[in-house]
C-alpha positions as CSV (number, residue, x, y, z in Angstrom):
1,M,0.0,0.0,0.0
2,S,1.4,3.4,-0.9
3,S,1.9,6.1,1.7
4,S,-0.9,8.2,0.2
5,K,-3.4,5.3,0.4
6,S,-2.2,4.5,3.9
7,A,-2.8,8.0,5.0
8,K,-6.4,7.9,3.6
9,A,-7.1,4.6,5.4
10,R,-6.6,6.2,8.8
11,S,-9.1,8.4,10.5
12,P,-7.8,12.0,10.6
13,W,-9.1,12.4,14.1
14,L,-7.2,9.4,15.3
15,V,-4.1,11.1,13.9
16,F,-5.1,14.3,15.6
17,G,-5.5,12.4,18.9
18,V,-1.9,11.1,18.8
19,T,-0.4,14.4,17.8
20,S,-2.4,16.2,20.5
21,L,-0.9,13.9,23.1
22,G,2.6,14.9,22.0
23,T,1.7,18.6,21.8
24,F,0.1,18.6,25.2
25,M,3.0,16.7,26.8
26,A,5.7,18.9,25.3
27,T,3.9,22.1,26.2
28,L,3.1,20.9,29.7
29,D,6.7,20.2,30.4
30,S,7.6,23.8,29.4
31,S,5.6,25.2,32.3
32,I,5.4,22.3,34.9
33,V,9.0,22.7,36.0
34,N,8.9,26.4,36.9
35,V,6.8,26.0,40.1
36,A,9.2,23.3,41.3
37,L,12.5,25.2,40.8
38,P,12.8,26.4,44.4
39,V,12.2,22.8,45.6
40,I,14.8,21.4,43.1
41,S,17.3,24.1,44.2
42,D,16.9,23.1,47.9
43,G,16.8,19.3,47.1
44,L,20.0,19.4,45.1
45,G,21.7,22.0,47.2
46,V,22.3,24.6,44.5
47,T,21.5,28.2,44.0
48,L,18.3,29.2,42.3
49,S,20.2,30.9,39.5
50,L,21.9,27.6,38.7
51,A,18.6,25.7,39.0
52,Q,17.1,28.1,36.5
53,W,19.2,26.4,33.8
54,V,16.9,23.4,34.1
55,V,14.3,25.7,32.3
56,T,16.8,27.7,30.1
57,A,18.6,24.6,28.7
58,Y,15.2,23.1,27.7
59,L,14.1,26.2,25.9
60,L,17.3,26.9,24.1
61,T,17.6,23.3,22.9
62,I,14.1,23.2,21.5
63,S,14.5,26.5,19.7
64,S,17.8,25.5,18.2
65,L,16.4,22.2,16.8
66,L,12.8,22.9,15.6
67,P,13.4,23.7,11.9
68,I,16.1,21.0,11.8
69,F,13.7,18.2,12.9
70,G,11.1,19.7,10.6
71,R,13.4,19.2,7.7
72,A,14.3,15.7,9.0
73,G,10.5,14.9,9.0
74,D,10.2,16.0,5.4
75,M,13.1,13.8,4.4
76,Y,12.7,10.6,6.5
77,G,9.0,10.7,7.3
78,Q,7.1,12.6,10.0
79,R,5.7,9.5,11.6
80,H,9.2,8.1,12.2
81,V,10.7,11.3,13.6
82,Y,7.5,12.1,15.7
83,S,7.4,8.6,17.2
84,I,11.1,8.5,18.1
85,G,10.5,11.9,19.7
86,F,8.0,10.3,22.1
87,L,10.5,7.6,23.1
88,I,13.4,10.0,23.6
89,F,11.1,12.2,25.7
90,A,10.0,9.3,27.9
91,L,13.5,8.0,28.5
92,S,15.0,11.4,29.2
93,S,12.1,12.1,31.6
94,A,13.1,9.0,33.6
95,A,16.7,10.3,33.6
96,C,15.5,13.7,34.9
97,G,13.6,12.1,37.7
98,Y,16.5,10.0,38.9
99,A,19.1,12.8,38.6
100,S,20.9,13.4,41.9
101,Q,23.1,16.2,40.7
102,I,22.1,19.5,39.0
103,Y,24.4,19.0,36.0
104,V,22.9,15.5,35.3
105,L,19.5,17.1,35.5
106,I,20.4,19.8,33.1
107,F,21.9,17.4,30.6
108,S,18.8,15.2,30.9
109,R,16.6,18.2,30.2
110,I,18.6,18.8,27.0
111,L,17.9,15.3,25.9
112,Q,14.2,15.8,26.9
113,A,14.2,19.0,24.7
114,I,15.5,17.0,21.8
115,G,12.5,14.7,22.0
116,A,10.1,17.7,22.5
117,A,11.6,19.4,19.4
118,M,10.9,16.3,17.3
119,L,7.3,16.4,18.6
120,M,6.7,20.1,18.2
121,A,8.2,20.5,14.8
122,N,6.3,17.6,13.2
123,G,2.9,17.6,15.0
124,P,1.3,20.5,13.0
125,A,2.8,19.1,9.7
126,I,1.2,15.6,10.4
127,V,-2.2,17.3,11.1
128,A,-1.9,19.5,8.0
129,R,-1.2,16.4,5.9
130,A,-3.9,14.2,7.5
131,F,-6.9,16.6,7.0
132,P,-8.4,17.9,3.8
133,P,-8.3,21.7,3.3
134,G,-11.9,22.1,4.4
135,E,-11.1,20.6,7.9
136,R,-7.5,21.6,8.4
137,G,-8.1,24.9,10.2
138,R,-10.4,23.3,12.8
139,A,-7.8,20.6,13.4
140,L,-5.0,23.1,13.8
141,G,-7.3,25.0,16.1
142,G,-7.5,21.9,18.2
143,V,-3.7,21.8,18.3
144,G,-3.9,25.4,19.7
145,T,-6.3,24.2,22.3
146,M,-3.8,21.5,23.5
147,V,-1.1,24.2,23.7
148,A,-3.3,26.3,25.8
149,M,-4.3,23.4,28.0
150,G,-0.7,22.3,28.5
151,S,0.2,25.9,29.6
152,M,-2.8,26.1,31.9
153,V,-2.4,22.7,33.6
154,G,1.4,22.8,33.9
155,P,1.8,25.1,36.9
156,S,-1.1,23.6,39.0
157,L,-0.1,20.0,38.2
158,G,3.5,20.8,38.9
159,G,2.6,22.2,42.3
160,L,0.4,19.3,43.2
161,L,2.9,16.6,42.2
162,T,5.8,18.4,43.9
163,S,4.0,18.9,47.2
164,A,2.4,15.4,47.3
165,L,5.1,13.2,45.9
166,G,8.3,15.2,45.3
167,W,9.8,17.2,42.3
168,E,10.9,13.9,40.6
169,Y,7.3,13.1,39.8
170,I,6.9,16.1,37.5
171,F,9.2,14.1,35.2
172,F,8.0,10.6,36.0
173,V,4.5,11.5,34.9
174,N,5.8,11.8,31.3
175,I,7.1,8.2,31.1
176,P,3.8,6.3,30.6
177,I,2.5,9.0,28.2
178,G,5.7,8.9,26.1
179,V,5.7,5.1,25.9
180,V,2.1,4.9,24.9
181,G,2.6,7.7,22.4
182,F,5.6,5.9,20.8
183,F,3.5,2.7,20.1
184,L,0.4,4.7,19.0
185,G,2.6,6.8,16.7
186,Y,3.8,3.8,14.7
187,A,0.3,2.2,14.8
188,I,-1.8,5.2,13.8
189,L,0.1,8.0,12.2
190,P,0.4,7.9,8.3
191,E,3.8,7.1,7.0
192,G,3.9,10.2,4.8
193,E,6.2,11.0,1.9
194,K,10.0,10.6,2.2
195,R,12.7,12.4,0.3
196,R,15.7,10.2,1.0
197,D,17.2,11.1,-2.4
198,E,18.2,14.4,-0.9
199,L,21.2,15.1,1.4
200,F,20.7,16.5,4.8
201,D,22.4,19.9,5.3
202,W,24.5,19.2,8.4
203,K,26.6,22.3,8.0
204,G,23.6,24.5,7.8
205,A,21.9,22.7,10.7
206,A,25.0,23.2,13.0
207,L,25.3,26.9,12.1
208,F,21.6,27.4,12.7
209,A,21.6,25.7,16.1
210,V,24.7,27.7,17.3
211,G,23.3,30.9,16.0
212,I,19.8,30.7,17.4
213,G,21.0,29.2,20.6
214,S,23.4,32.0,21.1
215,L,20.8,34.7,20.2
216,L,18.2,33.3,22.6
217,L,20.8,32.9,25.4
218,L,21.7,36.6,25.0
219,L,18.1,37.7,25.0
220,S,17.4,35.6,28.0
221,H,20.3,36.8,30.2
222,G,21.4,40.0,28.6
223,E,19.6,42.2,31.1
224,D,21.2,40.3,34.1
225,W,24.7,40.3,32.5
226,G,24.5,43.8,31.1
227,W,24.0,44.3,27.4
228,A,27.5,45.9,26.9
229,T,29.5,43.4,29.0
230,P,32.2,41.3,27.3
231,R,30.1,38.2,27.9
232,S,27.0,39.6,26.2
233,L,29.0,41.1,23.3
234,G,30.9,37.9,22.8
235,I,27.7,35.8,22.6
236,G,26.1,38.4,20.4
237,L,29.1,38.2,18.0
238,V,28.8,34.4,17.9
239,A,25.1,34.6,17.1
240,F,25.7,37.2,14.3
241,C,28.5,35.3,12.7
242,S,26.8,31.9,12.9
243,L,23.5,33.2,11.4
244,G,25.4,35.2,8.7
245,L,27.3,32.1,7.7
246,F,24.1,30.0,7.8
247,V,22.4,32.3,5.3
248,R,25.4,32.1,3.0
249,V,25.5,28.3,3.2
250,E,21.7,28.0,2.6
251,N,22.0,30.1,-0.5
252,R,24.7,27.8,-2.0
253,V,23.9,24.3,-0.9
254,E,21.7,22.1,-3.2
255,Y,19.4,20.8,-0.5
256,P,19.3,23.5,2.2
257,M,18.1,22.8,5.8
258,L,15.9,25.8,5.5
259,D,14.9,26.9,2.0
260,L,15.2,30.7,2.3
261,R,13.1,31.0,-0.8
262,L,10.1,30.3,1.4
263,F,10.4,33.8,2.7
264,R,9.7,35.2,-0.7
265,N,6.3,33.7,-0.3
266,W,4.3,36.6,1.3
267,P,1.7,34.6,3.1
268,F,4.4,32.5,4.7
269,L,6.5,35.5,5.6
270,A,3.5,37.6,6.8
271,G,2.2,34.7,8.9
272,N,5.6,34.2,10.6
273,L,6.2,37.9,11.1
274,S,2.7,38.5,12.6
275,G,3.2,35.4,14.8
276,L,6.5,36.7,16.0
277,F,5.1,40.1,17.0
278,S,2.0,38.5,18.5
279,F,4.1,36.4,20.9
280,M,6.3,39.4,21.7
281,A,3.1,41.3,22.6
282,M,1.7,38.6,24.8
283,F,4.9,38.0,26.7
284,S,5.4,41.7,27.5
285,N,2.7,41.0,30.0
286,T,3.2,37.3,30.9
287,I,6.5,37.8,32.7
288,L,5.6,41.0,34.6
289,L,1.9,40.4,35.6
290,P,2.7,38.0,38.4
291,F,5.0,40.6,40.0
292,Y,2.4,43.3,39.7
293,L,-0.2,41.1,41.4
294,S,2.0,39.8,44.1
295,E,4.3,42.7,44.9
296,V,2.0,45.7,44.1
297,R,-1.4,44.2,44.9
298,N,-0.1,41.7,47.6
299,L,-2.1,38.8,46.3
300,T,-1.4,35.2,47.3
301,P,0.1,32.7,44.8
302,G,-3.3,31.0,44.5
303,Q,-5.0,34.3,43.7
304,V,-2.4,35.1,41.1
305,G,-2.9,31.7,39.5
306,L,-6.6,32.3,39.3
307,L,-6.2,35.7,37.7
308,I,-3.9,34.3,35.0
309,T,-6.2,31.4,34.2
310,P,-8.7,33.3,32.0
311,F,-6.1,33.7,29.2
312,P,-5.5,30.0,28.5
313,L,-9.0,29.0,29.3
314,I,-10.6,31.5,26.8
315,M,-8.0,30.7,24.2
316,A,-8.7,26.9,24.6
317,V,-12.4,27.6,23.8
318,V,-11.9,30.1,21.0
319,A,-9.0,28.4,19.1
320,P,-11.0,25.5,17.5
321,V,-13.9,27.8,16.6
322,S,-11.5,30.2,14.9
323,G,-9.8,27.3,13.1
324,Y,-13.2,26.1,11.9
325,L,-14.0,29.5,10.5
326,S,-10.6,29.8,8.9
327,D,-11.6,26.8,6.6
328,R,-14.5,28.9,5.3
329,T,-13.1,32.4,4.9
330,S,-9.9,34.4,4.4
331,P,-7.7,34.4,7.5
332,V,-7.3,38.2,7.3
333,V,-10.4,39.2,9.2
334,L,-9.9,36.6,11.9
335,T,-6.1,37.2,12.5
336,T,-6.4,41.0,12.3
337,T,-9.4,41.1,14.7
338,G,-7.6,38.8,17.1
339,L,-4.4,41.0,17.1
340,T,-6.5,44.1,17.6
341,L,-8.2,42.6,20.6
342,T,-4.7,41.6,22.0
343,A,-3.6,45.2,21.6
344,A,-6.8,46.5,23.3
345,G,-6.3,44.1,26.2
346,L,-2.8,45.4,26.8
347,F,-3.9,49.0,26.6
348,F,-6.7,48.2,29.0
349,L,-4.3,46.5,31.4
350,A,-1.8,49.4,31.2
351,S,-4.3,51.5,33.2
352,S,-4.1,49.2,36.2
353,G,-3.1,50.9,39.5
354,F,-2.9,50.3,43.2
355,E,-6.7,50.2,43.7
356,T,-7.9,48.9,40.3
357,P,-10.6,46.3,40.8
358,I,-9.3,42.7,40.4
359,W,-12.0,42.0,37.7
360,H,-10.2,44.6,35.6
361,V,-7.2,42.4,35.4
362,A,-9.3,39.2,34.8
363,L,-11.2,40.9,32.0
364,A,-8.0,42.1,30.3
365,Q,-6.7,38.5,30.5
366,A,-9.9,37.2,29.0
367,V,-9.8,39.7,26.1
368,M,-6.2,38.8,25.3
369,G,-7.0,35.1,25.5
370,F,-9.9,35.6,23.1
371,G,-7.7,37.6,20.7
372,N,-4.9,35.1,20.8
373,G,-7.3,32.2,20.2
374,L,-8.9,34.1,17.3
375,F,-5.4,34.7,15.8
376,Q,-3.4,31.6,16.2
377,S,-5.4,28.9,14.4
378,P,-6.0,30.9,11.1
379,N,-2.5,32.1,11.1
380,N,-1.0,28.6,11.5
381,N,-3.4,27.4,8.8
382,S,-2.3,30.1,6.5
383,V,1.4,29.5,7.0
384,L,1.2,25.7,6.5
385,S,-1.2,26.0,3.5
386,S,1.1,28.5,1.8
387,V,4.0,26.0,1.2
388,D,4.3,22.9,-1.0
389,K,3.6,19.6,0.8
390,S,7.2,18.6,0.5
391,K,8.2,21.5,2.8
392,V,5.4,21.4,5.3
393,G,7.6,19.9,8.0
394,V,10.1,22.8,7.7
395,A,7.2,25.3,7.7
396,G,5.8,23.7,10.9
397,G,9.2,23.8,12.6
398,M,9.7,27.4,11.6
399,N,6.3,28.3,12.9
400,A,7.1,26.7,16.3
401,L,10.5,28.5,16.3
402,V,8.8,31.8,15.7
403,R,6.6,31.1,18.8
404,N,9.7,30.5,21.0
405,V,11.7,33.4,19.7
406,G,8.7,35.7,20.2
407,M,8.4,34.5,23.8
408,V,12.0,35.0,24.6
409,T,12.3,38.4,22.8
410,G,9.1,39.7,24.2
411,T,10.2,38.8,27.7
412,A,13.7,40.4,27.2
413,V,12.2,43.6,25.8
414,A,9.5,43.9,28.6
415,V,12.0,43.3,31.4
416,S,14.5,45.8,29.9
417,V,11.9,48.5,29.3
418,Q,10.4,48.0,32.8
419,E,13.9,48.2,34.4
420,I,15.0,51.3,32.4
421,R,11.8,53.2,33.3
422,R,12.1,52.1,37.0
423,R,15.7,53.3,37.2
424,Q,14.7,56.6,35.7
425,L,12.1,57.2,38.3
426,L,14.3,56.2,41.2
427,A,17.4,58.1,40.0
428,G,18.6,60.4,42.7
429,V,16.5,58.7,45.4
430,S,19.0,57.4,47.9
431,D,16.7,55.4,50.1
432,P,13.3,54.8,48.3
433,G,10.5,53.6,50.5
434,P,8.0,50.8,49.7
435,A,5.5,53.2,48.1
436,Q,8.2,54.7,45.8
437,L,9.5,51.2,44.8
438,A,6.0,50.0,44.0
439,G,5.2,53.2,42.1
440,A,8.4,52.9,40.0
441,F,7.7,49.3,39.2
442,L,4.1,50.1,38.2
443,A,5.2,52.9,35.9
444,G,7.7,50.6,34.3
445,Y,5.1,47.9,33.9
446,H,2.7,50.3,32.2
447,T,5.5,51.3,29.7
448,A,6.3,47.7,29.0
449,L,2.6,47.0,28.3
450,L,2.3,49.9,25.9
451,V,5.4,48.6,24.0
452,G,3.7,45.2,23.9
453,A,0.5,46.8,22.5
454,A,2.6,48.4,19.8
455,F,4.0,45.0,18.8
456,A,0.4,43.7,18.5
457,V,-0.6,46.7,16.4
458,A,2.4,46.1,14.1
459,A,1.3,42.4,13.8
460,A,-2.2,43.5,12.9
461,V,-1.0,45.8,10.2
462,I,1.1,43.0,8.7
463,S,-1.7,40.6,8.9
464,L,-4.2,43.1,7.4
465,N,-1.9,43.2,4.3
466,R,-1.7,39.4,4.1
467,R,-2.5,38.3,0.5
468,G,-2.3,35.2,-1.6
469,H,-4.0,32.8,0.8
470,V,-7.3,32.0,-0.7
471,R,-9.6,29.0,-0.4
472,A,-9.0,28.1,-4.0
473,K,-5.3,27.7,-3.2
474,Q,-6.1,25.6,-0.2
475,K,-8.4,23.3,-2.3
476,S,-5.6,22.7,-4.8
477,R,-3.4,21.1,-2.1
């Protein structure tokens, strides 16, 4: 039986179920560890700054490998790469749970991130291949729901497992899921097309991994190190040179790891640019909101968690509906409206003060969750539908990379803007009191939110000028 017939013989929604399992698990593990970091730090007898590398190493590794494993899926088959990703994730999760030293845990997290990158890069591509154009948007909307659910469940599940059983169990919980996913992957996922006649671009892959890893490392820690310190400048130089050489290699090699000609395709470029700016906008608030709620409003961790919940909850509900609508209309209206709502939510939240009603914050979170849910599914559908089927894996990996780069960049910009504004207001104050410190933080937070809103507006303008993605084009795929 040919791969195409094999794909048709399987229920697309069974395929969706397997890919959703991997998407949920990989997203869950991005957030489940954060709440356990203080316990891990105490348990292994290390500083919190060193324990933070348990999170940083995971993020950097995933981001460095996403397009690489997307390309590998296009060449060797998405089912194979995706299923192996499940197994690597399960085995490395066991290694994380049994780690008795911090460096062993960090190394195990790097291995875990390799498995997660294999899952995240190929999941959307498998869904896009399995569903006909008229149902693809709804399915990709479901993938967005699983991302939101993983983000929402992660902190609460991590806290529950850590307090009841120990931090090791935030990793052990992945083992049965990964093993089941491995067998289901080979049993249910369509084999897909393979391009083994092409050579894998190892040089380009290595340059990309070093370049993106260095860039994200700088963005993650530049504010702490100082942007003009020798360490920051050295890492920035490595990123600049590696990415410059990567572009040169990709323009010359016969079978590039990332075909740069994809960026001449305006729907592909517009979708990725608007996606990048949308995540930068969202994470201008994500990193600072808990500090506002806990340090300025003096709320408990439980109350902070409840006020953050409306965002992923509303997104989880809206994303599949938006995906369904994207199969029946141009994505321009949905994506632009969603981004406009995101900007409105950030503007609304920027008016928060010391006595602002708590429902004000919850409403702003709900508006941003609605906007993000409205934007993500049609945008992903547009990006994946704008490329040839032979490159859908690379497109999916690039789409996931844009999400991670947007998160890190948005966080770095927000923290830097907030800190610069805070220092300006406290300049010349030798011994600021609690009210002055809180006021300076609040002013910096407002400035960061307005910058984030500007990112959302920029994304909306790009999305409004999106062209070339029409239903006729989808039907031809």
